[in-house]
C-alpha positions as CSV (number, residue, x, y, z in Angstrom):
1,X,0.0,-0.1,0.1
2,X,2.5,2.6,0.8
3,X,4.4,1.8,-2.7
4,X,0.7,2.6,-4.5
5,X,0.8,5.6,-2.5
6,X,3.9,6.9,-3.4
7,X,3.9,6.2,-6.7
8,X,0.3,7.2,-7.0
9,X,1.2,10.6,-5.7
10,X,4.4,11.0,-7.7
11,X,2.4,10.9,-10.8
12,X,-0.6,13.1,-9.8
13,X,2.1,15.9,-9.0
14,X,3.5,14.9,-12.5
15,X,-0.4,15.5,-14.0
16,X,-0.9,18.6,-12.5
17,X,3.1,20.0,-13.7
18,X,2.3,18.7,-17.1
19,X,-0.3,21.5,-17.4
20,X,0.8,24.4,-14.8
21,X,4.3,24.6,-16.0
22,X,3.0,25.7,-19.6
23,X,0.6,28.0,-17.5
24,X,2.6,29.2,-15.2
25,X,5.1,30.5,-19.0
26,X,2.0,32.0,-20.4
27,X,0.9,33.9,-17.3
28,X,4.8,34.8,-16.7
29,X,4.7,36.5,-20.5
30,X,1.3,38.1,-19.9
31,X,2.5,39.7,-16.7
32,X,5.5,40.8,-18.4
33,X,3.8,42.3,-21.1
34,X,1.1,44.2,-19.4
35,X,3.0,45.4,-16.5
36,X,2.4,44.9,-12.6
37,X,1.8,47.6,-10.5
38,X,3.1,45.3,-7.3
39,X,5.8,43.9,-9.2
40,X,5.0,40.6,-7.5
41,X,5.7,37.2,-9.0
42,X,2.7,35.7,-6.9
43,X,0.4,37.4,-9.4
44,X,1.7,34.9,-12.4
45,X,1.7,32.1,-10.8
46,X,-1.7,32.5,-9.1
47,X,-2.9,33.0,-12.8
48,X,-1.4,30.2,-14.1
49,X,-3.1,27.8,-11.3
50,X,-6.4,30.1,-11.9
51,X,-6.0,28.5,-15.5
52,X,-5.8,25.2,-14.4
53,X,-8.7,25.3,-12.1
54,X,-10.6,26.6,-15.5
55,X,-9.5,23.8,-17.5
56,X,-11.0,21.5,-14.8
57,X,-14.6,24.1,-15.0
58,X,-14.1,25.0,-11.8
59,X,-16.3,28.4,-11.3
60,X,-14.7,31.5,-9.9
61,X,-16.4,34.5,-7.8
62,X,-14.7,37.7,-8.8
63,X,-14.3,41.2,-7.0
64,X,-14.0,43.1,-10.1
65,X,-11.4,46.3,-9.5
66,X,-11.4,49.2,-8.8
67,X,-15.0,49.3,-6.8
68,X,-14.9,45.4,-6.0
69,X,-18.0,45.0,-8.1
70,X,-19.0,41.4,-7.4
71,X,-19.0,39.2,-10.7
72,X,-18.7,35.3,-11.4
73,X,-16.7,33.5,-14.3
74,X,-18.7,29.6,-14.6
75,X,-18.9,30.0,-18.6
76,X,-15.9,28.3,-18.8
77,X,-14.5,26.4,-22.5
78,X,-15.6,22.6,-22.4
79,X,-12.6,22.0,-24.7
80,X,-10.3,22.8,-21.3
81,X,-11.7,19.6,-19.9
82,X,-9.4,17.5,-22.7
83,X,-5.9,18.8,-21.3
84,X,-6.0,17.6,-17.7
85,X,-8.3,14.4,-19.1
86,X,-5.3,13.6,-21.2
87,X,-2.5,14.3,-18.4
88,X,-4.0,12.3,-16.0
89,X,-4.4,9.6,-18.3
90,X,-0.7,9.7,-19.3
91,X,0.8,9.8,-15.6
92,X,-1.7,7.0,-14.7
93,X,-0.4,5.3,-17.4
94,X,2.7,5.4,-16.3
95,X,1.8,4.8,-12.7
96,X,0.2,1.6,-13.5
97,X,3.8,0.2,-15.6
98,X,5.8,1.3,-12.3
99,X,3.4,-0.7,-10.1
100,X,3.1,-3.4,-12.0
101,X,3.6,-6.6,-9.8
102,X,2.5,-4.3,-6.6
103,X,-1.5,-4.0,-6.6
104,X,-4.2,-7.0,-7.6
105,X,-7.2,-4.5,-8.0
106,X,-6.6,-1.7,-10.2
107,X,-9.8,0.1,-9.3
108,X,-8.3,1.0,-6.2
109,X,-5.3,2.2,-7.7
110,X,-7.5,4.4,-9.9
111,X,-9.7,5.7,-6.6
112,X,-6.3,6.3,-4.7
113,X,-4.9,8.1,-7.8
114,X,-8.1,10.1,-7.9
115,X,-8.4,10.7,-4.6
116,X,-4.7,12.5,-4.3
117,X,-5.5,14.0,-7.7
118,X,-8.4,15.6,-5.6
119,X,-6.8,16.5,-2.6
120,X,-4.1,18.4,-4.2
121,X,-6.2,20.2,-6.8
122,X,-8.4,21.6,-3.4
123,X,-5.3,22.5,-1.9
124,X,-3.8,24.7,-4.8
125,X,-7.7,26.2,-5.2
126,X,-7.5,27.1,-1.5
127,X,-4.0,28.7,-1.5
128,X,-4.6,30.4,-4.8
129,X,-7.7,32.5,-3.5
130,X,-7.0,36.4,-3.7
131,X,-9.5,39.6,-2.8
132,X,-10.2,39.3,-6.5
133,X,-10.2,36.0,-7.6
134,X,-11.4,33.0,-5.5
135,X,-12.3,30.0,-7.2
136,X,-14.5,28.0,-5.2
137,X,-12.5,25.4,-3.7
138,X,-15.2,23.3,-2.0
139,X,-16.4,22.4,-6.0
140,X,-12.8,21.5,-6.3
141,X,-13.0,18.0,-4.8
142,X,-16.0,17.1,-6.7
143,X,-15.3,17.8,-10.3
144,X,-11.4,16.7,-10.2
145,X,-12.2,13.6,-8.7
146,X,-14.6,13.1,-11.7
147,X,-12.2,14.1,-14.4
148,X,-9.6,12.3,-12.8
149,X,-11.5,9.1,-12.3
150,X,-12.9,9.3,-16.2
151,X,-9.4,9.9,-17.1
152,X,-8.0,6.6,-15.4
153,X,-11.0,4.3,-16.3
154,X,-9.6,4.4,-19.8
155,X,-6.0,3.9,-19.3
156,X,-4.6,0.4,-18.0
157,X,-6.8,-2.3,-17.6
158,X,-9.9,-0.5,-19.6
159,X,-13.0,-0.8,-18.1
160,X,-15.8,-2.0,-20.9
161,X,-18.6,0.1,-21.1
162,X,-22.3,-1.4,-21.2
163,X,-23.8,-1.4,-24.6
164,X,-26.5,1.3,-23.5
165,X,-23.6,3.9,-22.5
166,X,-22.0,3.1,-25.8
167,X,-25.1,4.1,-28.2
168,X,-25.5,7.0,-25.6
169,X,-21.6,8.0,-26.3
170,X,-22.2,7.7,-29.8
171,X,-26.1,9.8,-30.3
172,X,-24.0,12.4,-28.0
173,X,-21.0,12.0,-30.3
174,X,-23.4,12.8,-33.6
175,X,-24.9,15.6,-31.5
176,X,-21.7,17.7,-31.2
177,X,-20.3,16.4,-34.5
178,X,-23.0,17.7,-36.3
179,X,-22.9,21.2,-34.5
180,X,-19.2,21.5,-35.4
181,X,-19.8,21.1,-38.8
182,X,-22.6,23.6,-38.7
183,X,-19.9,26.0,-36.6
184,X,-16.9,25.5,-39.4
185,X,-19.3,26.1,-42.1
186,X,-20.6,29.3,-40.3
187,X,-17.1,30.7,-39.6
188,X,-16.1,30.2,-43.5
189,X,-19.6,32.4,-43.8
190,X,-18.8,35.2,-42.0
191,X,-15.2,34.9,-42.0
192,X,-14.6,38.6,-42.7
193,X,-17.0,39.7,-39.4
194,X,-14.7,37.0,-37.5
195,X,-11.6,38.5,-38.7
196,X,-12.7,42.0,-38.1
197,X,-13.5,41.2,-34.5
198,X,-10.0,39.9,-34.1
199,X,-8.5,43.0,-35.6
200,X,-10.5,45.4,-33.1
201,X,-8.9,43.6,-30.4
202,X,-5.3,44.0,-31.6
203,X,-4.3,41.1,-29.7
204,X,-0.5,40.9,-31.0
205,X,1.4,37.9,-32.1
206,X,1.6,36.4,-28.8
207,X,-2.1,36.9,-27.8
208,X,-3.0,35.9,-31.1
209,X,-2.2,32.9,-30.8
210,X,-3.8,32.3,-27.1
211,X,-6.7,34.2,-28.7
212,X,-6.8,31.5,-31.2
213,X,-6.3,28.5,-29.1
214,X,-9.0,30.1,-26.5
215,X,-11.7,30.1,-29.6
216,X,-10.6,26.7,-30.2
217,X,-11.5,25.3,-26.5
218,X,-14.6,27.3,-26.9
219,X,-15.5,25.3,-30.0
220,X,-17.4,22.4,-27.8
221,X,-19.6,25.2,-26.2
222,X,-20.5,26.7,-29.4
223,X,-21.7,23.5,-31.1
224,X,-24.0,22.6,-27.8
225,X,-25.3,26.5,-28.5
226,X,-26.1,25.5,-32.6
227,X,-28.0,22.3,-31.1
228,X,-29.9,24.1,-29.0
229,X,-30.7,26.9,-31.4
230,X,-32.1,24.1,-34.3
231,X,-33.6,22.6,-31.5
232,X,-35.9,25.6,-31.1
233,X,-34.9,26.7,-27.5
234,X,-31.7,28.9,-28.6
235,X,-29.0,30.4,-26.4
236,X,-28.2,33.5,-24.9
237,X,-25.4,36.1,-25.0
238,X,-26.1,38.3,-21.6
239,X,-28.6,39.1,-19.5
240,X,-31.7,39.5,-20.9
241,X,-30.9,38.5,-24.3
242,X,-32.3,35.2,-26.9
243,X,-31.1,33.8,-29.8
244,X,-33.5,31.2,-31.1
245,X,-35.1,30.6,-35.0
246,X,-38.3,32.6,-33.6
247,X,-37.2,34.8,-30.9
248,X,-34.5,36.8,-31.5
249,X,-33.1,39.7,-28.6
250,X,-29.2,40.4,-28.8
251,X,-27.4,43.5,-27.4
252,X,-23.7,43.9,-26.9
253,X,-22.1,40.9,-27.1
254,X,-18.1,39.9,-25.7
255,X,-15.5,40.9,-28.5
256,X,-14.9,36.9,-28.7
257,X,-14.4,36.1,-32.5
258,X,-16.3,33.4,-32.3
259,X,-19.3,35.7,-32.1
260,X,-18.8,36.8,-35.5
261,X,-21.1,34.0,-36.7
262,X,-23.4,34.8,-34.6
263,X,-27.1,35.4,-37.1
264,X,-28.6,38.9,-37.1
265,X,-32.2,38.3,-37.4
266,X,-35.2,35.7,-37.1
267,X,-34.6,32.4,-39.1
268,X,-38.0,30.1,-38.7
269,X,-36.9,27.9,-41.4
270,X,-33.9,26.4,-38.8
271,X,-36.7,25.2,-36.5
272,X,-36.5,22.3,-39.6
273,X,-33.3,22.0,-37.7
274,X,-35.1,19.8,-35.1
275,X,-35.8,16.7,-37.4
276,X,-32.2,16.1,-37.0
277,X,-33.0,15.5,-33.4
278,X,-35.9,13.4,-34.6
279,X,-33.6,11.1,-36.4
280,X,-31.1,10.9,-33.2
281,X,-34.6,9.4,-31.5
282,X,-34.9,6.6,-34.6
283,X,-31.1,5.5,-34.2
284,X,-31.2,5.3,-30.7
285,X,-34.8,2.8,-30.9
286,X,-33.0,0.8,-34.0
287,X,-29.3,0.5,-32.3
288,X,-31.1,-0.5,-28.8
289,X,-34.0,-2.5,-29.5
290,X,-32.3,-5.2,-30.6
291,X,-30.6,-5.9,-27.4
292,X,-34.1,-5.9,-25.8
293,X,-36.4,-2.9,-24.1
294,X,-34.0,-2.7,-21.2
295,X,-31.1,-1.6,-23.0
296,X,-33.3,0.6,-25.0
297,X,-34.2,2.6,-21.6
298,X,-31.0,2.4,-20.2
299,X,-29.7,4.2,-23.6
300,X,-32.6,6.8,-23.3
301,X,-31.2,7.6,-19.8
302,X,-27.7,7.7,-20.7
303,X,-28.6,10.4,-23.4
304,X,-30.6,12.1,-21.3
305,X,-28.0,12.7,-18.5
306,X,-25.2,13.2,-20.8
307,X,-27.2,16.5,-22.1
308,X,-27.7,17.6,-18.7
309,X,-23.9,17.9,-18.2
310,X,-23.6,19.1,-21.5
311,X,-25.9,21.9,-21.0
312,X,-24.5,22.5,-17.5
313,X,-21.0,22.6,-18.8
314,X,-22.0,25.1,-22.0
315,X,-24.2,27.6,-19.8
316,X,-22.8,30.1,-16.8
317,X,-21.8,33.8,-16.2
318,X,-18.8,35.9,-18.0
319,X,-17.3,37.9,-15.3
320,X,-20.0,40.9,-15.1
321,X,-23.5,41.2,-14.6
322,X,-24.4,42.2,-18.1
323,X,-23.0,38.7,-19.1
324,X,-24.7,36.6,-16.5
325,X,-26.6,34.9,-18.9
326,X,-24.4,32.9,-21.6
327,X,-24.8,29.9,-23.6
328,X,-27.8,27.7,-23.2
329,X,-30.9,27.2,-20.8
330,X,-30.5,23.4,-19.0
331,X,-34.0,22.7,-18.9
332,X,-35.0,24.3,-22.0
333,X,-32.4,22.8,-23.9
334,X,-32.7,18.8,-22.2
335,X,-36.6,19.5,-22.5
336,X,-36.5,20.0,-26.1
337,X,-33.8,17.6,-27.5
338,X,-35.1,15.2,-25.7
339,X,-38.8,15.7,-26.4
340,X,-37.8,15.6,-30.3
341,X,-35.5,12.4,-29.3
342,X,-38.8,10.8,-27.6
343,X,-40.7,11.5,-30.4
344,X,-38.1,9.7,-33.0
345,X,-37.7,7.0,-30.8
346,X,-41.8,6.7,-30.2
347,X,-42.6,6.6,-34.0
348,X,-39.7,4.0,-34.5
349,X,-41.1,1.5,-31.4
350,X,-44.7,2.3,-32.8
351,X,-43.5,1.1,-36.4
352,X,-41.7,-2.4,-35.3
353,X,-44.8,-2.7,-32.8
354,X,-46.8,-2.9,-35.9
355,X,-44.9,-4.9,-37.8
356,X,-44.4,-7.6,-35.7
357,X,-48.2,-7.5,-34.5
């Protein structure tokens, strides 16, 4: 057990350092470029930890200078989750190799590794708190443990998911994949607007690279917003706004180049996109029913749960109260998409029942 703990801890630190070191470099460059009134290097070090925590989708509570106005940063890039996922996966694989012959239950090692990772993340979140920026550290052990556990389950002796879970994963991949295809098409069609927003920011070479990277990480958020748009419920880009096929109210938007693809008016014809989600329901029934109704029901539940998680990750607040509503409405998005999927699955069930009769 002592060997498992020591090796796990060393590789947990390695997984964290794998991202913290480049984030520290980025924070130091940004700090040196912008200048600092205090001249203290603790600022960029804290900034690196905050970036690292943001990649784990940890929300932040802000006190905006100079007045200390309250703000929140909970609208974080879903793509950022990929970074700690693969860092943890790589470190855990190395730990398993080093521990070969020292354990009999790899699941126990997964729990120890994930627990130590969550502990390290919680400690870093707690000590990195500042007056202006404070990560909600009490959520850190939950989020970091789940991310670590999910990553370790794909390494070493892999856990084989059930058929229902695989079907749900394919359906979610189809939804996100279709959303990304639409986003790429919209970027090409609105490239001039995206370019103008980028130029107006004047990010410079280093800043331009970081801005491009940030937009790439936000692409999954945009894909979920596209899914919400074509399902009929739409999404928000600030408090009191709504961008949907039938209702359109948009005020000032943050200067994020990816937002250059936003529609400029109502487009009721986009409601035809609901047929896509009906088709997802048809696929759900066709893929799961051959294995029995129980598999169908489990696949539907897993798909619904995945949509809830996606909606949660693709919504939140972006620093100020004016941007207090960003992304999709969790309950509206899930209700519309699940309802349309249920229609497709129900029709397929009815047709199959009639044929069998």
